[in-house]
matplotlib code that plots the C-alpha trace (Angstrom):
import matplotlib.pyplot as plt

x = [54.7, 54.7, 57.5, 57.3, 57.6, 59.2, 58.4, 62.3, 63.1, 65.0, 66.4, 68.2, 69.0, 71.4, 72.7, 73.2, 75.5, 77.1, 78.6, 79.1, 83.1, 82.6, 79.6, 80.7, 80.1, 77.6, 78.7, 80.9, 77.5, 75.6, 77.7, 78.1, 74.4, 74.4, 71.7, 71.9, 72.8, 69.4, 67.6, 70.1, 69.3, 65.2, 65.9, 67.2, 65.0, 61.6, 59.7, 59.9, 59.2, 61.3, 62.0, 63.2, 66.0, 66.8, 67.0, 69.0, 71.8, 71.7, 72.4, 75.0, 77.0, 76.0, 76.9, 72.9, 70.9, 67.9, 65.6, 67.7, 67.4, 63.0, 63.2, 61.5, 64.4, 68.6, 69.0, 70.3, 72.8, 74.4, 74.7, 78.4, 80.4, 80.5, 84.5, 85.8, 87.6, 85.1, 83.0, 80.2, 80.9, 79.0, 81.4, 84.0, 86.4, 88.4, 89.1, 86.7, 88.8, 88.7, 85.0, 84.7, 87.4, 84.7, 81.6, 83.2, 84.9, 81.0, 79.8, 81.7, 81.0, 77.3, 78.0, 80.4, 77.9, 75.7, 78.8, 79.9, 76.2, 76.3, 78.8, 80.9, 84.6, 86.1, 89.7, 88.4, 86.5, 90.0, 92.3, 89.2, 89.4, 93.5, 93.8, 94.4, 97.6, 100.4, 101.9, 98.8, 97.8, 101.4, 100.9, 97.6, 97.9, 101.0, 99.9, 96.3, 98.6, 101.0, 104.3, 106.9, 110.4, 109.7, 106.8, 108.5, 111.9, 110.1, 109.2, 112.1, 111.3, 108.0, 106.2, 106.7, 106.3, 102.8, 101.2, 102.1, 100.9, 97.6, 96.9, 97.4, 94.6, 92.4, 93.1, 91.5, 88.2, 89.8, 88.6, 92.2, 91.2, 93.8, 93.2, 95.2, 93.8, 95.8, 97.6, 97.2, 93.1, 94.6, 97.0, 94.4, 91.3, 88.8, 85.4, 84.7, 81.7, 81.7, 81.4, 83.6, 86.1, 87.7, 91.4, 91.4, 95.3, 97.0, 98.5, 99.9, 102.0, 105.4, 105.3, 106.8, 103.6, 101.5, 102.8, 103.4, 99.7, 98.5, 99.2, 98.5, 94.7, 94.3, 94.7, 92.1, 89.9, 91.4, 89.9, 86.6, 87.2, 85.8, 89.0, 91.3, 94.6, 96.1, 99.1, 101.4, 104.2, 106.1, 107.4, 104.0, 103.2, 101.1, 98.8, 97.4, 97.2, 95.4, 98.0, 100.3, 99.4, 98.5, 101.1, 103.3, 101.6, 102.7, 106.2, 106.5, 104.6, 106.8, 110.5, 110.3, 112.8, 114.4, 114.6, 116.1, 118.4, 118.9, 119.8, 122.3, 124.9, 127.0, 126.9, 126.2, 126.4, 123.7, 124.4, 122.2, 123.6, 123.2, 119.4, 119.3, 120.6, 118.2, 114.7, 116.0, 116.0, 112.5, 110.6, 109.8, 110.8, 113.9, 111.7, 110.5, 113.8, 115.0, 112.0, 112.6, 116.0, 114.8, 112.5, 115.0, 117.1, 119.8, 120.2, 118.9, 116.7, 119.8, 120.3, 116.4, 116.5, 118.4, 116.2, 113.0, 111.7, 111.8, 110.0, 106.2, 108.5, 107.7, 110.6, 111.3, 114.7, 116.4, 115.5, 115.6, 112.5, 109.3, 105.6, 105.0, 102.4, 100.0, 99.6, 99.8, 96.8, 94.9, 95.9, 91.7, 91.6, 94.2, 92.9, 89.7, 91.4, 93.0, 90.2, 87.2, 90.5, 90.8, 89.6, 86.3, 85.9, 86.6, 83.7, 81.6, 82.3, 82.1, 79.0, 77.6, 79.2, 77.0, 73.7, 73.6, 73.3, 73.1, 75.2, 74.0, 75.1, 78.3, 78.7, 77.2, 79.5, 82.5, 81.1, 82.8, 81.2, 80.2, 82.6, 85.2, 84.3, 85.9, 89.7, 89.0, 88.7, 91.3, 93.8, 92.9, 92.5, 95.7]
y = [125.6, 127.1, 125.8, 124.3, 125.5, 124.8, 127.2, 127.2, 128.9, 131.7, 129.9, 127.2, 129.6, 131.2, 127.9, 126.8, 129.8, 130.3, 126.6, 125.9, 125.9, 128.7, 130.8, 132.4, 135.8, 137.6, 139.1, 136.1, 133.9, 136.2, 136.2, 131.4, 131.5, 134.3, 136.2, 140.0, 140.6, 142.5, 138.6, 136.6, 138.6, 138.1, 134.3, 135.0, 136.7, 135.2, 132.6, 132.1, 130.4, 129.3, 126.8, 123.3, 124.5, 126.6, 124.6, 122.0, 125.3, 125.8, 122.1, 121.9, 125.2, 124.9, 121.1, 120.3, 117.8, 118.7, 117.3, 119.3, 122.8, 121.9, 122.0, 124.4, 124.7, 123.7, 119.8, 119.1, 117.1, 119.6, 122.6, 123.7, 122.3, 123.9, 125.0, 126.1, 129.5, 130.4, 132.1, 132.3, 130.0, 132.6, 136.0, 133.4, 134.8, 131.6, 130.6, 128.9, 125.5, 125.5, 125.8, 122.7, 121.0, 121.5, 120.4, 117.6, 116.5, 116.4, 115.1, 112.7, 112.2, 112.3, 109.2, 106.9, 107.4, 105.3, 103.0, 102.1, 101.5, 104.3, 102.4, 104.4, 104.6, 102.7, 103.7, 107.4, 106.8, 105.1, 108.1, 110.1, 108.7, 108.9, 112.7, 114.4, 114.2, 114.6, 111.4, 109.2, 110.6, 109.7, 106.2, 104.7, 106.4, 104.1, 101.5, 101.1, 102.2, 99.3, 101.8, 100.1, 101.2, 99.2, 101.0, 104.2, 103.6, 101.3, 104.9, 105.6, 109.7, 111.4, 111.1, 107.0, 107.2, 109.6, 107.0, 105.0, 107.2, 107.6, 103.9, 103.0, 105.6, 104.1, 100.6, 102.3, 104.1, 108.0, 109.4, 111.5, 113.1, 115.0, 118.6, 121.0, 124.7, 128.1, 127.0, 131.3, 129.7, 127.0, 124.1, 121.4, 120.2, 118.4, 117.3, 115.5, 113.1, 109.9, 107.6, 108.6, 111.3, 113.7, 114.9, 117.1, 117.2, 120.2, 118.4, 122.3, 121.5, 120.1, 115.9, 116.6, 119.0, 116.7, 114.0, 116.9, 118.0, 114.2, 114.1, 117.1, 116.8, 113.7, 114.6, 117.9, 114.6, 113.0, 116.3, 116.1, 119.2, 120.3, 123.0, 124.7, 125.4, 128.1, 127.7, 124.8, 127.3, 124.4, 127.5, 128.7, 128.7, 126.8, 130.0, 129.0, 125.5, 123.7, 123.7, 123.6, 120.3, 119.5, 119.9, 118.1, 114.9, 115.2, 115.5, 113.3, 110.8, 111.2, 111.4, 109.6, 110.5, 107.2, 106.5, 110.0, 110.1, 106.3, 107.5, 110.4, 108.0, 110.1, 113.2, 117.1, 119.5, 120.3, 121.6, 122.4, 119.0, 116.9, 118.2, 117.7, 114.0, 113.6, 115.2, 112.6, 109.1, 110.2, 111.8, 114.8, 118.3, 120.2, 122.1, 118.9, 117.9, 121.0, 121.4, 117.7, 118.8, 121.5, 119.8, 116.5, 119.0, 118.3, 122.3, 125.2, 128.7, 129.8, 127.6, 127.6, 131.9, 130.6, 128.7, 131.1, 131.7, 128.8, 127.0, 127.2, 125.6, 121.5, 122.2, 119.1, 117.0, 119.1, 121.8, 119.0, 117.0, 118.3, 116.1, 114.7, 116.3, 114.0, 110.5, 110.3, 109.5, 109.0, 111.6, 112.2, 109.0, 109.8, 112.9, 111.5, 108.4, 111.7, 113.9, 110.1, 108.4, 104.9, 103.7, 105.6, 104.4, 100.2, 101.4, 102.1, 98.9, 96.5, 98.0, 97.6, 93.9, 93.3, 95.2, 97.8, 100.0, 100.4, 100.7, 103.8, 104.8, 103.6, 106.1, 109.1, 107.9, 108.8, 111.1, 109.2, 107.9, 104.4, 104.1, 105.0, 102.7, 99.9, 101.7, 102.9, 99.3, 98.5, 100.8, 100.2, 96.0, 95.7]
z = [115.4, 118.8, 120.9, 124.6, 126.9, 130.6, 134.0, 136.0, 139.3, 140.3, 143.3, 141.2, 138.7, 140.7, 142.2, 139.3, 138.6, 141.5, 142.4, 138.2, 137.2, 134.9, 135.4, 139.2, 137.2, 136.0, 132.3, 132.1, 132.3, 130.5, 127.7, 127.5, 127.8, 125.0, 127.3, 128.6, 132.2, 132.1, 131.2, 133.6, 136.6, 135.6, 135.7, 138.8, 140.7, 139.4, 138.3, 134.1, 130.9, 129.0, 125.8, 125.9, 123.6, 126.3, 129.2, 126.9, 126.2, 130.5, 131.4, 128.6, 129.9, 133.8, 133.9, 135.6, 134.5, 133.3, 135.8, 138.6, 136.9, 136.7, 140.7, 143.2, 145.0, 145.0, 145.3, 149.1, 147.9, 145.5, 148.4, 147.9, 150.9, 153.9, 154.2, 157.2, 156.0, 153.7, 155.1, 151.4, 149.1, 147.1, 147.6, 146.5, 142.6, 142.2, 138.9, 137.1, 137.1, 141.1, 141.2, 138.3, 140.9, 143.9, 142.0, 140.7, 143.8, 146.1, 142.9, 143.5, 147.2, 147.4, 144.0, 146.7, 149.3, 147.3, 146.5, 149.9, 151.0, 153.8, 155.7, 158.1, 157.4, 160.0, 159.3, 159.4, 162.8, 164.1, 163.3, 164.9, 167.6, 167.7, 167.0, 170.8, 170.5, 166.7, 168.6, 168.4, 164.9, 163.6, 165.2, 164.2, 160.8, 160.4, 162.2, 160.2, 156.4, 157.5, 156.4, 157.0, 155.8, 152.4, 151.4, 153.0, 149.8, 147.6, 144.8, 142.7, 142.6, 144.8, 142.4, 142.8, 146.1, 145.5, 143.5, 146.6, 149.5, 147.1, 146.3, 150.4, 151.1, 148.4, 149.7, 153.2, 151.1, 150.9, 147.6, 146.1, 143.3, 141.4, 139.1, 138.0, 139.1, 139.7, 143.2, 144.1, 144.5, 147.3, 146.8, 148.3, 149.9, 151.9, 151.6, 154.6, 155.1, 157.7, 154.7, 151.5, 152.2, 150.0, 149.4, 146.3, 145.3, 143.0, 139.6, 139.7, 142.4, 142.9, 143.5, 146.8, 147.2, 146.5, 148.9, 152.1, 150.8, 150.6, 154.8, 155.8, 154.1, 155.7, 159.2, 158.1, 157.7, 161.3, 163.0, 161.3, 158.6, 155.1, 154.6, 151.8, 152.5, 151.0, 151.8, 153.8, 155.4, 157.6, 159.3, 160.9, 165.0, 166.9, 166.9, 163.7, 165.4, 163.3, 160.4, 162.7, 163.5, 160.5, 159.2, 162.2, 161.8, 157.8, 158.5, 161.0, 159.3, 156.6, 158.2, 161.9, 164.3, 164.3, 160.6, 160.0, 162.8, 161.6, 158.0, 158.9, 161.6, 163.3, 160.8, 163.4, 160.8, 157.8, 154.9, 151.3, 150.0, 152.9, 153.1, 149.6, 150.2, 152.5, 151.5, 148.1, 150.3, 151.9, 148.6, 150.7, 149.9, 151.5, 153.5, 155.3, 156.3, 157.7, 160.2, 161.3, 162.3, 163.9, 165.8, 166.8, 168.0, 165.3, 164.4, 166.7, 165.6, 163.9, 161.2, 160.7, 160.4, 157.4, 155.3, 157.1, 153.1, 152.0, 154.2, 152.1, 148.9, 147.6, 145.0, 142.5, 143.7, 140.7, 138.3, 135.1, 137.1, 135.3, 135.1, 132.2, 129.7, 129.6, 128.0, 124.3, 122.3, 125.7, 127.5, 128.3, 129.8, 132.0, 133.2, 133.6, 136.0, 138.2, 138.2, 138.9, 140.7, 139.3, 142.8, 142.8, 138.9, 140.3, 142.9, 140.0, 137.6, 140.6, 141.8, 138.2, 138.1, 141.0, 139.4, 141.9, 138.6, 135.2, 132.2, 131.6, 135.7, 134.4, 132.3, 133.7, 137.2, 135.4, 133.1, 129.6, 125.8, 125.7, 123.1, 125.5, 128.4, 127.0, 126.6, 130.2, 131.5, 129.7, 131.1, 134.2, 134.7, 132.5]

ax = plt.figure().add_subplot(projection="3d")
ax.plot(x, y, z, "-o")
ax.set_aspect("equal")
plt.show()
């Protein structure tokens, strides 16, 4: 019996590879698909008829639905994001985990637009209206998120405080996702959208680094940026104005002038031990404290020059501090919560309860199996 064949189109075949987490290079994709490079070239250069099993294999390896792979042109909703600092997405040579993070973040954003019923994010709109200056933007962020001293010092360490900051943003429908990919690719990135803004943080970073990135990336969203941040150098001068602006907003949100002066008291000399204590109290990196001391005028350029080479480092509090390796037998569920966000998953459940989506949509949106779903619900709601 002849196997049934289906037609596939070159633009979609190339798009599926170049936007997929592990198929960026032709040689790698060909090995994964058990094709020769010549056979893959043919798929991407002309119309072809392939068997249904071959189509299913493409769907499995490229992580794209069969129905999408049969389109004549790539779907608009799945086009690669237009990053400000990247001229051509197809020329990137990032790690496959980085591409996976980009793709999954974009898919979540597309689905969140539907879940949020196409309503403009009023919080983000308010930030954009007040993004004319650092002071104005800091003021509106602190006001909208209702950040006071109790909230600011609630976490027992930077990891605990990060969770508090993350949940505050999620109450404003800002989706915060956490993926693990090489820091050499990017520390964090944003996908701007007036309905479903997304921040993606790097779990390879320190907890202090993720805290700072959260507010740095929020500022990018306030400026309407879809952007990659390779390195956050707090010593960056104003010639890199956008990065300087984002750093200023993040630092002032995390360590306000009046509060820092109040904590310091009558001290007028600052050494590593004192800066370490201040960093511990504010749940930030020492580099953030050094910069704030300079900006407030409590130390001069000479002191900053001594620590200049540390100003892009976001270390933990001490060498013993380590990120936990996982969640035991439920590690895969914690990974799902990080990559999909507890907030997004809760919105999926809410849409299902309102009968806006089906049970199978729930599984598809979250990317889990039916036998795993009850465990995830228990993890979220208990």
